C-alpha positions in Angstrom: 31.9 249.0 179.5 34.9 247.3 178.2 34.4 244.7 175.4 35.7 241.9 177.7 33.2 242.8 180.6 30.5 240.3 181.4 26.9 241.7 181.2 24.6 241.2 184.2 20.9 241.9 184.8 19.1 242.1 188.3 15.4 241.3 188.5 13.5 241.5 191.7 10.1 242.9 192.8 11.7 244.7 195.7 13.5 247.9 194.6 15.8 248.0 197.6 17.2 244.5 196.7 17.8 245.7 193.2 19.6 248.8 194.4 21.6 247.0 196.9 22.9 244.4 194.5 23.4 246.6 191.5 24.9 249.7 193.2 26.5 248.6 196.4 29.2 246.5 194.7 31.9 247.7 192.4 31.2 245.2 189.8 33.4 246.9 187.2 36.4 245.8 189.3 35.4 242.2 188.7 35.0 242.8 184.9 31.1 242.8 185.3 28.8 245.4 184.0 25.1 245.7 185.2 23.3 246.5 182.0 19.7 246.7 183.4 17.2 246.0 186.1 13.5 245.1 186.3 10.9 244.7 189.0 8.8 241.9 187.4 9.3 238.8 185.3 7.6 240.3 182.2 9.9 243.4 182.2 12.8 241.3 183.0 12.3 239.0 180.0 12.1 242.1 177.7 15.3 243.4 179.2 17.0 240.0 178.8 16.0 239.8 175.1 17.3 243.4 174.6 20.6 243.1 176.4 21.5 239.4 176.1 23.2 239.3 179.5 25.7 236.7 180.6 24.5 236.5 184.2 21.0 237.0 185.7 20.2 237.6 189.4 16.5 237.2 190.0 13.9 236.3 192.6 12.3 232.9 192.2 8.9 234.4 193.0 7.9 237.4 190.9 4.8 239.1 189.6 3.6 238.3 186.1 6.2 235.7 185.2 7.8 233.6 187.9 11.4 232.3 188.1 10.6 228.9 186.6 8.9 230.2 183.6 11.6 232.8 183.2 14.4 230.1 183.3 12.7 227.9 180.9 12.3 230.7 178.3 15.8 232.2 178.9 17.6 228.9 178.6 15.8 228.0 175.5 17.1 231.1 173.8 20.4 231.8 175.8 21.7 228.4 176.9 25.0 229.7 178.2 23.4 232.4 180.4 24.0 231.8 184.1 20.8 232.4 186.3 21.3 232.9 190.1 18.1 232.6 192.1 17.3 234.5 195.3 14.9 232.3 197.2 13.3 232.0 200.6 13.6 228.9 202.7 10.1 227.7 202.0 10.9 227.9 198.3 13.6 225.2 198.4 11.6 222.6 196.4 10.8 225.3 193.9 14.4 226.2 193.6 15.3 222.5 193.1 13.1 222.5 190.1 14.7 225.7 188.7 18.1 224.0 189.0 16.8 221.1 186.9 15.7 223.6 184.3 19.2 224.9 184.0 19.6 227.5 186.7 23.2 228.0 187.8 22.8 228.5 191.5 20.6 230.0 194.2 21.0 232.0 197.4 18.7 231.7 200.3 17.2 234.7 202.1 18.3 236.5 204.1 21.6 236.9 202.2 24.6 239.1 202.4 26.3 241.0 199.5 29.3 238.8 200.0 27.2 235.7 199.1 25.9 237.6 196.1 29.4 238.5 194.9 30.7 234.9 195.5 27.9 233.3 193.5 28.3 235.9 190.6 32.2 235.4 190.5 31.6 231.6 190.5 29.2 232.1 187.5 31.9 234.4 185.8 34.6 231.7 186.3 32.4 229.1 184.6 31.7 231.6 181.8 35.4 232.2 181.3 36.1 228.5 181.2 33.3 228.0 178.7 34.5 230.9 176.6 38.1 229.4 176.7 36.7 226.1 175.6 34.6 227.7 172.9 37.7 229.6 171.6 39.7 226.4 171.6 36.9 224.6 169.8 36.6 227.4 167.2 40.3 227.4 166.6 40.2 223.6 166.2 37.3 224.0 163.8 39.2 226.6 161.8 42.2 224.3 161.6 40.0 221.4 160.6 38.3 223.7 157.9 41.8 224.8 156.8 43.1 221.2 156.6 40.0 219.7 155.0 41.3 220.3 151.5 44.5 218.6 152.3 42.8 215.7 154.0 40.5 215.4 150.9 43.6 215.3 148.7 45.4 212.8 151.0 42.4 210.5 150.9 42.0 210.7 147.1 45.7 210.0 146.7 45.2 207.0 148.9 42.4 205.8 146.7 44.5 206.2 143.6 46.9 203.5 144.8 44.7 201.3 146.9 41.3 199.6 146.3 39.1 199.2 149.4 35.6 198.4 150.4 33.1 200.7 148.8 31.1 201.0 152.1 34.2 202.2 154.1 35.3 204.5 151.3 31.8 206.1 151.2 31.9 206.9 155.0 35.2 208.6 154.7 34.1 210.4 151.5 31.1 211.9 153.3 33.0 212.8 156.5 35.5 214.7 154.5 32.7 216.4 152.5 34.4 215.7 149.2 32.6 217.9 146.7 32.6 215.3 143.9 29.8 213.0 142.8 30.5 209.4 143.8 30.1 208.0 140.3 31.4 208.9 136.8 34.8 210.0 138.1 37.8 210.5 135.7 41.4 210.8 136.6 43.7 213.1 134.7 47.5 213.1 135.4 49.6 216.1 134.3 53.3 216.3 134.1 55.4 219.5 133.6 57.7 218.8 130.6 61.4 218.8 131.3 60.7 220.3 134.7 63.8 218.9 136.5 66.4 220.0 134.0 64.7 223.4 133.4 64.4 224.3 137.1 67.9 222.9 138.0 69.4 226.3 138.4 66.5 228.4 139.7 65.9 229.1 143.4 63.6 226.7 145.3 61.0 229.5 146.0 60.8 230.3 142.3 60.2 226.6 141.5 57.5 226.4 144.2 55.8 229.5 142.9 55.8 228.1 139.4 54.2 224.8 140.5 51.6 226.8 142.5 50.8 229.0 139.4 50.5 225.9 137.2 48.1 224.2 139.7 46.0 227.3 139.8 45.7 227.4 136.0 44.7 223.7 136.0 42.1 224.3 138.8 40.6 227.3 137.0 40.5 225.6 133.7 39.0 222.3 134.8 36.5 224.1 137.1 35.1 225.9 134.2 34.0 222.6 132.7 33.7 220.1 135.7 33.6 219.7 139.4 37.1 218.8 140.3 39.9 218.4 142.9 43.5 219.1 141.8 46.5 218.1 143.9 50.3 217.8 143.6 51.6 214.2 143.5 55.3 214.8 142.9 57.7 217.7 142.1 56.5 217.8 138.5 53.2 215.9 138.5 49.6 216.9 139.3 46.5 214.8 139.5 43.0 216.0 138.8 39.9 213.9 139.8 36.7 215.3 138.3 33.1 214.7 137.2 32.4 215.6 133.7 29.6 218.0 132.9 27.2 217.2 130.1 28.6 218.5 126.8 32.2 218.7 127.9 34.4 215.7 127.2 37.4 214.9 129.3 39.6 215.2 126.2 38.4 218.7 125.6 39.1 219.7 129.1 42.6 218.2 129.1 43.4 220.0 125.8 42.3 223.3 127.3 44.7 222.7 130.2 47.5 222.2 127.7 46.6 225.4 125.8 46.2 227.6 128.9 49.5 226.5 130.5 51.4 227.0 127.2 49.6 230.4 126.8 50.2 231.8 130.4 53.5 230.3 131.4 56.8 229.4 129.7 56.2 225.8 130.4 54.2 223.0 128.7 52.5 219.9 130.2 51.9 216.4 129.1 48.5 214.9 130.1 47.3 211.3 130.5 43.6 210.6 130.7 42.1 207.5 132.4 38.6 206.2 131.6 35.5 207.3 133.6 34.8 204.8 136.4 31.3 204.0 137.8 32.2 203.7 141.5 34.7 205.4 143.8 36.4 202.2 144.8 37.6 201.8 141.2 39.4 205.2 141.2 42.8 203.4 141.1 41.9 201.9 137.8 41.3 205.3 136.1 44.6 206.4 137.7 46.6 203.6 136.3 45.1 204.1 132.9 46.0 207.8 133.1 49.6 207.1 134.0 49.8 204.4 131.2 48.5 207.0 128.7 50.9 209.6 130.0 53.8 207.4 129.3 53.1 207.6 125.5 54.5 211.2 125.5 57.7 209.3 125.2 57.0 209.4 121.5 56.0 213.1 121.2 58.3 214.7 123.7 55.3 216.4 125.6 52.8 219.3 125.2 49.8 217.2 124.4 47.1 214.8 125.6 46.9 211.0 125.4 43.7 209.2 126.4 43.7 205.6 127.5 41.2 205.0 124.7 43.9 205.9 122.3 46.7 203.7 123.5 44.9 200.5 124.3 46.5 197.8 122.2 46.6 194.1 121.9 49.8 192.4 122.6 52.3 193.5 120.0 54.3 190.6 118.6 56.0 192.4 115.9 59.9 192.5 116.2 61.1 196.0 115.8 64.8 195.2 115.9 65.9 192.1 114.0 68.8 189.9 115.0 70.5 190.9 111.8 70.2 194.6 112.6 71.6 194.0 116.1 74.6 192.1 114.6 75.2 194.9 112.1 75.1 197.5 114.8 77.6 195.6 117.0 79.8 195.0 114.0 79.9 198.8 113.4 80.8 199.3 117.1 83.5 196.7 116.9 85.0 198.3 113.9 84.8 201.7 115.4 82.5 203.0 112.6 80.4 205.5 114.5 78.6 206.9 111.4 77.4 203.5 110.5 76.2 202.8 114.0 74.4 206.1 114.2 72.7 205.2 110.8 71.5 201.8 112.1 70.1 203.3 115.4 68.2 205.9 113.3 66.7 203.1 111.2 65.7 201.1 114.4 63.9 204.2 115.9 62.3 205.1 112.5 60.7 201.6 112.6 59.0 202.4 115.9 57.7 205.7 114.7 56.3 204.3 111.5 54.4 201.5 113.3 50.6 201.5 113.0 50.3 200.6 116.7 53.1 202.1 118.9 54.5 199.6 121.5 54.4 200.5 125.1 57.3 202.9 126.0 58.6 200.4 128.5 59.2 198.0 125.5 61.3 200.7 123.8 63.1 201.6 127.0 63.9 197.9 127.6 65.3 197.6 124.0 67.5 200.7 124.7 69.1 198.9 127.6 69.5 195.6 125.7 71.3 197.4 122.9 73.2 199.6 125.3 74.6 196.6 127.3 75.4 194.8 124.0 77.6 197.7 123.0 79.2 197.7 126.4 80.1 194.0 126.1 81.7 194.6 122.7 83.6 197.6 124.2 84.9 195.5 127.1 86.1 192.9 124.7 88.6 195.5 123.3 89.3 198.0 126.1 90.0 197.7 129.7 87.1 198.0 132.2 88.8 200.9 134.0 88.9 202.8 130.6 85.3 202.2 130.0 84.0 202.9 133.6 82.4 206.3 132.8 80.5 204.9 129.8 79.3 201.9 131.9 78.0 204.2 134.7 76.1 206.3 132.3 74.2 203.2 131.0 73.6 202.1 134.6 72.1 205.5 135.5 68.3 205.1 135.3 67.4 208.5 136.8 66.9 210.2 133.4 64.3 207.7 132.4 61.4 209.3 134.4 60.4 211.8 131.7 62.6 210.9 128.7 61.2 211.2 125.2 61.7 208.8 122.3 64.0 211.4 120.5 66.2 211.9 123.6 66.5 208.1 124.0 67.6 207.7 120.4 70.1 210.5 121.0 71.5 208.9 124.1 71.9 205.6 122.2 73.7 207.4 119.3 75.8 209.2 121.8 76.7 205.9 123.5 77.6 204.4 120.1 79.9 207.3 119.3 81.7 207.1 122.7 82.2 203.3 122.3 83.6 203.8 118.8 85.9 206.6 119.8 87.2 204.5 122.8 87.7 201.5 120.6 89.5 203.6 118.0 91.8 205.2 120.6 92.5 201.7 122.1 93.3 200.3 118.7 95.4 203.2 117.8 97.4 202.9 121.0 97.8 199.1 120.4 98.7 199.7 116.8 101.3 202.2 117.7 102.9 199.8 120.2 102.9 197.0 117.5 104.4 199.2 114.8 106.9 200.6 117.2 108.0 197.2 118.0 108.2 196.4 114.3 110.3 199.6 113.5 112.7 198.7 116.2 113.1 195.2 114.7 113.5 196.6 111.3 116.3 199.0 112.3 118.1 196.2 114.1 117.9 193.8 111.2 118.5 195.9 108.2 121.2 193.4 107.0 118.6 190.6 106.8 116.0 189.8 104.1 113.1 191.7 105.5 109.5 191.1 104.3 105.9 192.0 105.2 105.2 188.4 106.0 108.1 187.7 108.2 107.5 190.9 110.2 103.8 190.2 110.5 104.5 186.8 112.0 106.7 188.4 114.6 103.8 190.5 115.9 101.2 187.7 115.4 99.2 189.4 112.7 98.2 188.5 109.2 100.4 189.9 106.4 97.6 192.1 104.8 96.4 193.4 108.2 100.0 194.2 109.2 100.8 195.9 105.9 97.7 198.1 106.2 98.4 198.9 109.9 101.9 199.8 109.1 101.0 202.1 106.3 98.3 203.8 108.4 100.7 204.3 111.4 103.9 205.2 109.6 102.4 206.9 106.5 104.3 204.7 103.9 104.5 201.1 102.9 106.5 198.5 104.7 109.1 198.3 102.0 109.3 202.0 101.4 110.2 202.3 105.1 112.8 199.5 104.9 114.4 201.0 101.9 114.4 204.5 103.5 116.1 203.1 106.6 118.6 201.2 104.6 119.5 204.3 102.6 120.0 206.4 105.8 122.3 203.6 107.2 124.2 203.6 103.9 124.7 207.3 103.9 126.0 207.3 107.5 128.4 204.4 106.7 129.7 206.1 103.5 130.5 209.3 105.5 132.1 207.2 108.2 134.6 205.7 105.7 133.2 202.2 105.3 133.7 200.3 102.0 130.8 200.0 99.7 130.8 196.2 99.7 130.7 196.3 103.5 127.7 198.7 103.4 126.0 196.5 100.8 126.1 193.6 103.2 125.1 195.8 106.2 122.0 197.0 104.4 120.9 193.6 103.2 121.7 194.0 99.4 124.8 191.8 99.5 125.9 192.5 96.0 127.8 195.8 95.5 126.5 196.5 92.1 122.9 195.9 93.1 123.3 198.1 96.2 124.9 200.9 94.1 121.9 200.8 91.6 119.4 201.0 94.4 121.4 203.9 96.1 121.5 205.9 93.0 117.8 205.4 92.3 116.9 206.8 95.7 119.6 209.3 96.4 120.3 210.5 92.9 124.0 209.7 92.8 126.3 206.6 93.2 127.8 205.8 96.6 131.2 207.2 95.5 129.7 210.4 94.2 127.8 210.9 97.4 130.9 210.3 99.6 133.0 212.7 97.4 130.4 215.4 97.4 129.7 215.4 101.2 133.2 214.7 102.4 134.7 217.5 100.2 132.2 219.9 101.9 130.1 220.5 98.7 126.5 221.5 99.3 
């Protein structure tokens, strides 16, 4: 018999009927195998219990146990078994009762083998349909069983963000067979430290494998101390909902998770713990608390646990960055003093770290943006917007703030102050170069005039002291040193060109020949006549 064959028994008190039905038809060609026969109801029942047939052909009237009693007992144990009765015309009402008890069909005597085959094949068709339906139902059940954990996680995730009626939640909770007690629930939120930047250059499959491994470690760790469900919320964040067992605090469980992940992987996690809630419709409260606690890893940079109990604070009214400190920072930026700006930023952040009660990370982040945009405003007062566009875009980019730490935020602000100072310095250097270049051109064109710092400064709309400092910083010598140098160069060229000394004295702004000669000798080391004689005669 093939495994897909249907099993059939023939029960009748007339041997010839049994022989005719069981042997005169090639049942195997129809996928049916006759597994046994019996001549009375009692033997037939034993045969049925032994062979568990799919189809039974039996006479409705038999010795010891009749067809009705047989049907009742068989259907109770084998509800899918198809019973076909052979009945006489006078047994019609009897047969009707058998149908009510669950008999599949009946064939009236006298009958032909064709009628028997037709009834059996009809029963087989129904059996095949039932088997197909059962297979579909089993496959559906398997899919449901497979998807139950996912449905449980989706439902819990919904409860983390939405509060609903407790009665409705309980119904869904029970339908999904969530394996958690409905009271004393705690939410734990775990975030992989620096996940995005550390996984930026690894294949997607490797990153997925890593997240899977981390989730397994969390599940195994928490399960050792509490009943839990762990699921992934984002690329780098997991959520655990659990019932604490007596003797194991949520803080201890969370710390174990941190230790095991650091021990068995090359990553660390930051964990935020909410408070235990009495009813399932308050799960969102514990989640919000866990996320709030998680945000305090801003101060530590990760690899640790913060409980909401630890971070609950009253409204903090202390000002961590005074107006004077802000002014000092902005003055440093405006003057291009990056060292001083960095020093002030270090002081501001040290104030946060030394506080008895740390302010919420959102407060510090908002202060970062406030100071950053103040720096940008100072920058734009001095340089063109197109020159500062990349710095401006870096401040506007908020993508980095998802998992940033206090130290990184401080570093970003110091980097911003340095970039602003460098750009301001370059801008001023460029502007100074243009101003001094203009002044140099004027000096060289007016060496015959009475040139002074004050008059030259007025021409470029600067104060005398600022112009003098700017000139020396740009040229490398004082204003009057440069004027004298230029006058001496003009004088040497004029002497070699054959001009008279008095004429040269006027051209260089000295006027008096004697005074010019004294100045010339002081700077060149010889009188104008000696210089002309020496160089025109070809002496070295």
